[in-house]
Each structure stands twice: as structure tokens, then as C-alpha cells.
C-alpha positions as CSV (number, residue, x, y, z in Angstrom):
1,X,-6.9,-9.6,2.8
2,X,-5.2,-7.0,5.2
3,X,-6.4,-3.4,4.7
4,X,-3.7,-1.1,5.6
5,X,-5.6,2.0,5.1
6,X,-8.1,3.5,2.5
7,X,-5.6,3.4,-0.5
8,X,-3.8,0.0,0.3
9,X,-4.5,-3.6,0.9
10,X,-2.2,-6.7,1.1
11,X,-4.0,-9.6,-0.3
12,X,-2.5,-13.3,0.9
13,X,-2.7,-16.6,-1.3
14,X,-0.9,-19.8,-0.9
15,X,2.5,-18.6,-2.2
16,X,2.4,-14.7,-1.8
17,X,1.5,-11.5,-0.3
18,X,0.1,-9.4,-2.9
19,X,0.5,-5.5,-2.5
20,X,-2.5,-3.7,-4.3
21,X,-3.7,-0.1,-4.6
22,X,-7.4,0.4,-3.8
23,X,-8.6,2.2,-7.1
24,X,-11.9,3.0,-5.2
25,X,-14.1,2.1,-7.8
26,X,-16.0,-1.2,-9.0
27,X,-15.3,-3.3,-11.9
28,X,-17.1,-6.7,-13.1
29,X,-16.2,-9.9,-11.5
30,X,-14.4,-12.3,-13.8
31,X,-17.6,-14.4,-14.4
32,X,-19.1,-11.3,-15.5
33,X,-21.9,-11.7,-12.8
34,X,-21.2,-9.1,-10.1
35,X,-19.2,-6.0,-9.5
36,X,-16.1,-6.2,-7.2
37,X,-13.7,-3.7,-6.0
38,X,-10.9,-2.8,-8.7
39,X,-7.3,-3.1,-7.4
40,X,-3.9,-2.3,-9.3
41,X,-1.6,-4.9,-8.2
42,X,2.0,-3.4,-7.1
43,X,4.0,-6.5,-6.6
44,X,4.2,-9.9,-5.3
45,X,6.3,-10.7,-1.8
46,X,7.3,-13.9,-0.1
47,X,6.7,-12.4,3.4
48,X,4.4,-9.9,4.8
49,X,7.5,-8.0,6.2
50,X,8.8,-7.7,2.6
51,X,5.0,-6.3,1.6
52,X,5.0,-3.9,4.2
53,X,8.4,-2.4,3.3
54,X,7.7,-2.0,-0.1
55,X,4.5,-0.3,1.0
56,X,6.2,2.3,2.8
57,X,8.5,3.1,0.1
58,X,5.4,3.5,-2.3
59,X,3.9,5.8,0.1
60,X,7.0,8.1,0.2
61,X,7.2,7.9,-3.6
62,X,3.4,9.1,-4.0
63,X,4.5,12.1,-1.7
64,X,7.4,13.1,-3.7
65,X,6.3,12.4,-7.1
66,X,4.8,15.6,-8.2
67,X,6.7,18.9,-8.3
68,X,10.5,19.7,-7.3
69,X,11.0,19.5,-3.7
70,X,14.3,20.8,-1.8
71,X,16.3,18.2,-0.4
72,X,15.7,19.1,3.3
73,X,11.7,18.9,2.5
74,X,12.1,15.6,0.8
75,X,14.0,14.1,4.1
76,X,11.4,15.7,6.0
77,X,8.8,14.1,4.0
78,X,10.4,10.6,4.2
79,X,10.5,11.2,8.0
80,X,6.9,12.1,8.1
81,X,5.8,9.0,6.1
82,X,8.0,6.4,7.9
83,X,6.5,7.7,11.0
84,X,3.0,7.5,9.8
85,X,3.9,4.2,8.5
86,X,5.3,3.0,11.8
87,X,2.4,4.2,13.8
88,X,-0.1,2.2,11.5
89,X,1.9,-1.0,11.5
90,X,2.0,-0.9,15.4
91,X,-1.9,-0.2,15.2
92,X,-2.2,-3.4,13.1
93,X,0.3,-5.7,15.1
94,X,-1.5,-4.7,18.4
95,X,-5.1,-5.9,17.2
């Protein structure tokens, strides 16, 4: 599993990169014997690049979802989110 930030992870299996939102709570495991972190699956992607690209769009959508925004404010939000996303990806890739 790749933790992008406090709210997002990318799980990896033999076939996909799975984008998940961290729900910041615990739930019972499938066998019911233990507690595990709860996630909301957002999508399945054939490459890490595609999962990260979709994550960027999710972050932008989260910022613009509430309220009404003038176009210039929305564009600035997109620029800011893209810059923050690029910086986070650079930090991940430099490890």
C-alpha cells in the first residue's frame, strides 16, 4: 500500500492500483476477529500513473465541491492543488 497523504492511499494487487480514501476509522475485518482501517474504494487503475492522475482530480473536486466559486477562484484552486500534488509526487518519487 502506498500512502499519499493522511486522506489517500493506493493499494496494489496483482492486477491493479486501487485508489482509496481513508475514512479515519476502524472496522471489523472480514473474518470478524480484528479491527482494520476503513477505506472507501474510488477506482481501479492499470498503472500507478493513472491512479495518481485520478487522485489529482479527486483532490481538486473535493476543494470545489462545496459552495459556488467564481471562475478565477476555481482556476486558482486548480493551480494550487496541482502544485501541491506535484510537490507530493516529487517527495514520493525522491524516496
